[in-house]
C-alpha positions in Angstrom: 3.4 5.0 20.9 5.4 4.6 24.1 8.9 3.1 24.4 8.8 1.3 21.1 11.6 1.2 18.5 10.7 2.3 15.0 11.4 -1.2 13.7 8.6 -2.6 15.9 5.8 -0.2 14.9 4.4 -2.4 12.1 4.4 -6.2 11.9 2.7 -8.0 9.0 3.4 -11.7 9.1 3.8 -13.9 6.0 1.1 -16.3 4.8 1.0 -19.8 6.5 2.1 -21.9 3.5 0.9 -25.0 5.3 -2.7 -23.7 5.1 -2.6 -22.9 1.4 -4.2 -25.4 -0.9 -3.7 -24.3 -4.5 -6.8 -26.2 -5.8 -9.1 -24.4 -3.2 -7.3 -21.2 -2.4 -9.3 -18.5 -0.7 -7.9 -14.9 -0.5 -7.1 -14.9 3.2 -4.9 -18.0 3.2 -3.1 -17.3 -0.1 -3.0 -13.5 -0.4 -4.6 -11.9 2.7 -1.3 -11.1 4.4 0.3 -9.9 1.1 -2.2 -7.1 0.5 -2.0 -4.5 3.2 -1.3 -0.8 3.1 -0.8 1.6 6.0 -0.7 5.3 5.1 0.3 7.9 7.7 -0.8 11.1 6.0 0.2 13.6 8.7 3.1 11.7 10.4 1.5 11.0 13.8 2.4 7.3 13.6 5.8 7.2 12.0 7.0 10.7 12.9 6.8 12.0 9.3 4.3 11.3 6.5 5.0 7.7 5.4 3.5 4.6 3.8 4.1 0.9 4.8 3.0 -2.0 2.7 3.4 -5.7 2.8 5.8 -7.8 0.7 3.3 -8.8 -2.1 5.9 -10.7 -4.1 6.4 -13.3 -1.3 5.4 -16.8 -2.4 
């Protein structure tokens, strides 16, 4: 990673609530962006072993 602040390493947007139809909800529109996990086991990405995950409780 070159010339990037640590706050900009990972971006995981929130679901587009306008695309969500509760009566016909598929996983990608409703929960796809709320279920991601990034594990840096040896620290090559974050500088130390770390885990980043999305905000699953977002509605």
